[in-house]
N, CA, C and O atoms as CSV, one atom per row, in Angstrom:
chain,resi,resn,atom,element,x,y,z
A,1,MET,N,N,0.819,-1.182,-0.003
A,1,MET,CA,C,-0.015,0.001,0.003
A,1,MET,C,C,0.902,1.244,0.004
A,1,MET,O,O,1.826,1.346,0.810
A,2,ALA,N,N,0.625,2.168,-0.905
A,2,ALA,CA,C,1.433,3.389,-1.025
A,2,ALA,C,C,0.994,4.401,0.016
A,2,ALA,O,O,-0.179,4.466,0.384
A,3,THR,N,N,1.959,5.198,0.490
A,3,THR,CA,C,1.699,6.277,1.404
A,3,THR,C,C,2.092,7.587,0.753
A,3,THR,O,O,2.768,7.592,-0.276
A,4,LEU,N,N,1.678,8.687,1.337
A,4,LEU,CA,C,2.013,9.970,0.784
A,4,LEU,C,C,3.534,10.203,0.880
A,4,LEU,O,O,4.112,10.923,0.066
A,5,ARG,N,N,4.164,9.586,1.883
A,5,ARG,CA,C,5.613,9.729,2.041
A,5,ARG,C,C,6.413,9.121,0.868
A,5,ARG,O,O,7.471,9.635,0.504
A,6,THR,N,N,5.906,8.042,0.291
A,6,THR,CA,C,6.584,7.368,-0.800
A,6,THR,C,C,6.208,7.883,-2.166
A,6,THR,O,O,6.767,7.438,-3.169
A,7,THR,N,N,5.276,8.810,-2.231
A,7,THR,CA,C,4.824,9.385,-3.507
A,7,THR,C,C,5.925,10.290,-4.073
A,7,THR,O,O,6.452,11.144,-3.360
A,8,PRO,N,N,6.269,10.107,-5.340
A,8,PRO,CA,C,7.328,10.949,-5.932
A,8,PRO,C,C,6.876,12.390,-6.150
A,8,PRO,O,O,5.681,12.673,-6.241
A,9,CYS,N,N,7.832,13.277,-6.231
A,9,CYS,CA,C,7.569,14.665,-6.466
A,9,CYS,C,C,6.936,14.817,-7.855
A,9,CYS,O,O,7.355,14.185,-8.824
A,10,GLY,N,N,5.878,15.708,-7.917
A,10,GLY,CA,C,5.224,15.957,-9.215
A,10,GLY,C,C,4.024,15.066,-9.432
A,10,GLY,O,O,3.316,15.253,-10.422
A,11,ALA,N,N,3.748,14.086,-8.544
A,11,ALA,CA,C,2.626,13.157,-8.757
A,11,ALA,C,C,1.371,13.720,-8.062
A,11,ALA,O,O,1.451,14.424,-7.055
A,12,THR,N,N,0.224,13.381,-8.641
A,12,THR,CA,C,-1.074,13.677,-8.025
A,12,THR,C,C,-1.693,12.342,-7.604
A,12,THR,O,O,-1.796,11.413,-8.405
A,13,VAL,N,N,-2.102,12.262,-6.342
A,13,VAL,CA,C,-2.701,11.063,-5.814
A,13,VAL,C,C,-4.006,11.346,-5.131
A,13,VAL,O,O,-4.308,12.496,-4.811
A,14,LYS,N,N,-4.816,10.273,-4.893
A,14,LYS,CA,C,-6.078,10.406,-4.217
A,14,LYS,C,C,-5.980,9.689,-2.879
A,14,LYS,O,O,-5.461,8.576,-2.797
A,15,VAL,N,N,-6.480,10.331,-1.838
A,15,VAL,CA,C,-6.410,9.765,-0.485
A,15,VAL,C,C,-7.362,8.564,-0.392
A,15,VAL,O,O,-8.549,8.663,-0.701
A,16,ARG,N,N,-6.812,7.449,0.038
A,16,ARG,CA,C,-7.653,6.238,0.291
A,16,ARG,C,C,-8.070,6.177,1.722
A,16,ARG,O,O,-9.227,5.865,2.005
A,17,LYS,N,N,-7.164,6.466,2.660
A,17,LYS,CA,C,-7.480,6.333,4.092
A,17,LYS,C,C,-6.471,7.139,4.899
A,17,LYS,O,O,-5.305,7.264,4.524
A,18,VAL,N,N,-6.940,7.677,6.004
A,18,VAL,CA,C,-6.036,8.345,6.961
A,18,VAL,C,C,-5.930,7.442,8.145
A,18,VAL,O,O,-6.924,7.192,8.826
A,19,GLU,N,N,-4.722,6.933,8.414
A,19,GLU,CA,C,-4.504,6.044,9.592
A,19,GLU,C,C,-4.226,6.940,10.826
A,19,GLU,O,O,-4.300,8.168,10.784
A,20,GLY,N,N,-3.907,6.237,11.908
A,20,GLY,CA,C,-3.628,6.993,13.158
A,20,GLY,C,C,-4.927,7.076,14.002
A,20,GLY,O,O,-5.991,6.582,13.628
A,21,GLU,N,N,-4.761,7.714,15.122
A,21,GLU,CA,C,-5.947,7.853,15.985
A,21,GLU,C,C,-5.807,9.100,16.835
A,21,GLU,O,O,-4.728,9.678,16.966
A,22,GLY,N,N,-6.926,9.491,17.405
A,22,GLY,CA,C,-6.963,10.625,18.328
A,22,GLY,C,C,-6.643,11.953,17.680
A,22,GLY,O,O,-7.039,12.229,16.547
A,23,ALA,N,N,-5.912,12.776,18.431
A,23,ALA,CA,C,-5.638,14.157,18.033
A,23,ALA,C,C,-4.847,14.300,16.741
A,23,ALA,O,O,-5.054,15.239,15.973
A,24,VAL,N,N,-3.915,13.332,16.504
A,24,VAL,CA,C,-3.059,13.439,15.316
A,24,VAL,C,C,-3.952,13.216,14.075
A,24,VAL,O,O,-3.884,14.004,13.132
A,25,ARG,N,N,-4.755,12.195,14.061
A,25,ARG,CA,C,-5.669,11.928,12.954
A,25,ARG,C,C,-6.608,13.105,12.734
A,25,ARG,O,O,-6.826,13.520,11.596
A,26,ARG,N,N,-7.149,13.631,13.783
A,26,ARG,CA,C,-8.083,14.765,13.694
A,26,ARG,C,C,-7.397,15.991,13.106
A,26,ARG,O,O,-8.001,16.715,12.314
A,27,ARG,N,N,-6.126,16.240,13.488
A,27,ARG,CA,C,-5.359,17.374,12.920
A,27,ARG,C,C,-5.164,17.230,11.435
A,27,ARG,O,O,-5.333,18.191,10.685
A,28,ILE,N,N,-4.808,16.035,11.003
A,28,ILE,CA,C,-4.605,15.820,9.552
A,28,ILE,C,C,-5.927,16.033,8.795
A,28,ILE,O,O,-5.944,16.679,7.748
A,29,MET,N,N,-7.008,15.502,9.315
A,29,MET,CA,C,-8.313,15.654,8.636
A,29,MET,C,C,-8.785,17.093,8.677
A,29,MET,O,O,-9.462,17.540,7.751
A,30,ASP,N,N,-8.444,17.842,9.740
A,30,ASP,CA,C,-8.828,19.252,9.763
A,30,ASP,C,C,-8.103,20.085,8.737
A,30,ASP,O,O,-8.577,21.159,8.368
A,31,MET,N,N,-6.925,19.599,8.251
A,31,MET,CA,C,-6.196,20.291,7.248
A,31,MET,C,C,-6.782,20.055,5.832
A,31,MET,O,O,-6.287,20.605,4.849
A,32,GLY,N,N,-7.812,19.253,5.754
A,32,GLY,CA,C,-8.473,19.001,4.492
A,32,GLY,C,C,-8.049,17.698,3.850
A,32,GLY,O,O,-8.484,17.390,2.740
A,33,ILE,N,N,-7.218,16.932,4.515
A,33,ILE,CA,C,-6.797,15.654,3.971
A,33,ILE,C,C,-7.752,14.566,4.459
A,33,ILE,O,O,-7.578,13.977,5.525
A,34,THR,N,N,-8.769,14.328,3.626
A,34,THR,CA,C,-9.835,13.344,3.963
A,34,THR,C,C,-9.929,12.336,2.810
A,34,THR,O,O,-9.359,12.559,1.743
A,35,LYS,N,N,-10.621,11.271,3.018
A,35,LYS,CA,C,-10.822,10.246,1.982
A,35,LYS,C,C,-11.369,10.846,0.701
A,35,LYS,O,O,-12.374,11.557,0.721
A,36,GLY,N,N,-10.708,10.561,-0.415
A,36,GLY,CA,C,-11.190,11.056,-1.724
A,36,GLY,C,C,-10.522,12.368,-2.152
A,36,GLY,O,O,-10.642,12.758,-3.313
A,37,ALA,N,N,-9.826,13.053,-1.249
A,37,ALA,CA,C,-9.169,14.326,-1.615
A,37,ALA,C,C,-7.979,14.078,-2.526
A,37,ALA,O,O,-7.252,13.099,-2.357
A,38,GLU,N,N,-7.781,14.972,-3.499
A,38,GLU,CA,C,-6.605,14.832,-4.388
A,38,GLU,C,C,-5.494,15.650,-3.813
A,38,GLU,O,O,-5.702,16.773,-3.353
A,39,ILE,N,N,-4.282,15.073,-3.841
A,39,ILE,CA,C,-3.094,15.763,-3.300
A,39,ILE,C,C,-2.025,15.768,-4.385
A,39,ILE,O,O,-1.715,14.730,-4.970
A,40,TYR,N,N,-1.467,16.946,-4.647
A,40,TYR,CA,C,-0.363,17.088,-5.588
A,40,TYR,C,C,0.914,17.290,-4.752
A,40,TYR,O,O,0.980,18.195,-3.920
A,41,VAL,N,N,1.919,16.443,-4.980
A,41,VAL,CA,C,3.200,16.530,-4.232
A,41,VAL,C,C,4.071,17.538,-4.942
A,41,VAL,O,O,4.557,17.262,-6.039
A,42,ARG,N,N,4.290,18.728,-4.337
A,42,ARG,CA,C,5.025,19.796,-4.972
A,42,ARG,C,C,6.535,19.621,-4.776
A,42,ARG,O,O,7.298,19.718,-5.737
A,43,LYS,N,N,6.968,19.363,-3.540
A,43,LYS,CA,C,8.434,19.248,-3.255
A,43,LYS,C,C,8.629,18.257,-2.118
A,43,LYS,O,O,7.752,18.051,-1.280
A,44,VAL,N,N,9.788,17.664,-2.121
A,44,VAL,CA,C,10.191,16.805,-1.033
A,44,VAL,C,C,11.578,17.312,-0.641
A,44,VAL,O,O,12.464,17.399,-1.491
A,45,ALA,N,N,11.773,17.638,0.597
A,45,ALA,CA,C,13.096,18.162,1.081
A,45,ALA,C,C,14.129,17.070,0.902
A,45,ALA,O,O,13.797,15.885,0.869
A,46,PRO,N,N,15.395,17.479,0.787
A,46,PRO,CA,C,16.487,16.521,0.548
A,46,PRO,C,C,16.536,15.313,1.479
A,46,PRO,O,O,16.854,14.204,1.047
A,47,LEU,N,N,16.224,15.527,2.742
A,47,LEU,CA,C,16.220,14.430,3.700
A,47,LEU,C,C,14.809,13.843,3.880
A,47,LEU,O,O,14.588,13.006,4.755
A,48,GLY,N,N,13.869,14.284,3.055
A,48,GLY,CA,C,12.503,13.736,3.090
A,48,GLY,C,C,11.579,14.385,4.090
A,48,GLY,O,O,10.438,13.945,4.229
A,49,ASP,N,N,12.010,15.392,4.782
A,49,ASP,CA,C,11.201,16.030,5.825
A,49,ASP,C,C,11.330,17.533,5.727
A,49,ASP,O,O,12.448,17.990,5.962
A,50,PRO,N,N,10.380,18.350,5.423
A,50,PRO,CA,C,9.005,17.993,5.192
A,50,PRO,C,C,8.683,17.710,3.722
A,50,PRO,O,O,9.539,17.821,2.844
A,51,VAL,N,N,7.427,17.344,3.485
A,51,VAL,CA,C,6.873,17.144,2.167
A,51,VAL,C,C,5.909,18.275,1.930
A,51,VAL,O,O,4.999,18.494,2.730
A,52,GLU,N,N,6.100,19.027,0.801
A,52,GLU,CA,C,5.162,20.098,0.458
A,52,GLU,C,C,4.153,19.624,-0.532
A,52,GLU,O,O,4.504,19.076,-1.577
A,53,VAL,N,N,2.868,19.830,-0.211
A,53,VAL,CA,C,1.784,19.358,-1.056
A,53,VAL,C,C,0.749,20.450,-1.295
A,53,VAL,O,O,0.677,21.420,-0.540
A,54,THR,N,N,-0.040,20.293,-2.332
A,54,THR,CA,C,-1.193,21.170,-2.569
A,54,THR,C,C,-2.415,20.283,-2.421
A,54,THR,O,O,-2.545,19.234,-3.052
A,55,VAL,N,N,-3.312,20.757,-1.550
A,55,VAL,CA,C,-4.599,20.006,-1.317
A,55,VAL,C,C,-5.724,21.003,-1.170
A,55,VAL,O,O,-5.632,21.977,-0.423
A,56,ARG,N,N,-6.819,20.727,-1.925
A,56,ARG,CA,C,-7.989,21.617,-1.913
A,56,ARG,C,C,-7.664,23.097,-2.155
A,56,ARG,O,O,-8.272,23.994,-1.571
A,57,GLY,N,N,-6.666,23.318,-3.050
A,57,GLY,CA,C,-6.343,24.685,-3.440
A,57,GLY,C,C,-5.402,25.441,-2.537
A,57,GLY,O,O,-5.170,26.628,-2.768
A,58,TYR,N,N,-4.848,24.813,-1.519
A,58,TYR,CA,C,-3.853,25.522,-0.709
A,58,TYR,C,C,-2.636,24.634,-0.486
A,58,TYR,O,O,-2.688,23.411,-0.616
A,59,GLU,N,N,-1.517,25.317,-0.137
A,59,GLU,CA,C,-0.275,24.645,0.029
A,59,GLU,C,C,-0.065,24.288,1.519
A,59,GLU,O,O,-0.452,25.035,2.418
A,60,LEU,N,N,0.562,23.123,1.739
A,60,LEU,CA,C,0.703,22.568,3.040
A,60,LEU,C,C,2.008,21.825,3.159
A,60,LEU,O,O,2.427,21.170,2.204
A,61,SER,N,N,2.670,21.904,4.308
A,61,SER,CA,C,3.870,21.132,4.557
A,61,SER,C,C,3.546,20.085,5.646
A,61,SER,O,O,2.937,20.379,6.675
A,62,LEU,N,N,3.989,18.852,5.356
A,62,LEU,CA,C,3.722,17.739,6.305
A,62,LEU,C,C,5.012,17.107,6.730
A,62,LEU,O,O,5.948,16.995,5.938
A,63,ARG,N,N,5.073,16.695,7.965
A,63,ARG,CA,C,6.199,15.929,8.454
A,63,ARG,C,C,6.159,14.495,7.883
A,63,ARG,O,O,5.106,13.997,7.486
A,64,LYS,N,N,7.323,13.860,7.856
A,64,LYS,CA,C,7.391,12.488,7.354
A,64,LYS,C,C,6.464,11.560,8.107
A,64,LYS,O,O,5.813,10.702,7.510
A,65,ALA,N,N,6.403,11.728,9.407
A,65,ALA,CA,C,5.561,10.873,10.262
A,65,ALA,C,C,4.091,11.021,9.893
A,65,ALA,O,O,3.353,10.037,9.845
A,66,ASP,N,N,3.680,12.224,9.639
A,66,ASP,CA,C,2.295,12.492,9.224
A,66,ASP,C,C,1.979,11.964,7.834
A,66,ASP,O,O,0.913,11.396,7.598
A,67,ALA,N,N,2.919,12.159,6.922
A,67,ALA,CA,C,2.761,11.665,5.525
A,67,ALA,C,C,2.674,10.163,5.493
A,67,ALA,O,O,1.993,9.598,4.637
A,68,GLU,N,N,3.351,9.503,6.411
A,68,GLU,CA,C,3.337,8.021,6.470
A,68,GLU,C,C,1.977,7.473,6.825
A,68,GLU,O,O,1.677,6.328,6.487
A,69,MET,N,N,1.111,8.271,7.518
A,69,MET,CA,C,-0.212,7.821,7.920
A,69,MET,C,C,-1.255,8.012,6.863
A,69,MET,O,O,-2.400,7.597,7.045
A,70,ILE,N,N,-0.889,8.641,5.736
A,70,ILE,CA,C,-1.893,8.881,4.711
A,70,ILE,C,C,-1.707,7.896,3.557
A,70,ILE,O,O,-0.737,7.966,2.803
A,71,LEU,N,N,-2.680,6.968,3.444
A,71,LEU,CA,C,-2.608,5.951,2.367
A,71,LEU,C,C,-3.242,6.544,1.138
A,71,LEU,O,O,-4.297,7.176,1.204
A,72,VAL,N,N,-2.572,6.329,-0.014
A,72,VAL,CA,C,-3.051,6.924,-1.263
A,72,VAL,C,C,-3.044,5.906,-2.401
A,72,VAL,O,O,-2.411,4.852,-2.339
A,73,ASP,N,N,-3.792,6.288,-3.451
A,73,ASP,CA,C,-3.842,5.479,-4.697
A,73,ASP,C,C,-3.176,6.261,-5.766
A,73,ASP,O,O,-3.088,5.800,-6.904
């Protein structure tokens, strides 16, 4: 199963599921990353942290740990 962390730069993916629980999962979903949302991966820092994405028309930076919890197609 692919995660947002393993998605290459320049790719557009669709969110299949947001893993995790409690406040961390809620924070990710509050940022607009919900099932079915399309995410465009803009940049990945040299060491992989953070990942810059565009979701629902705005730009967002995610930590590696958060990107690992987002399963994508």
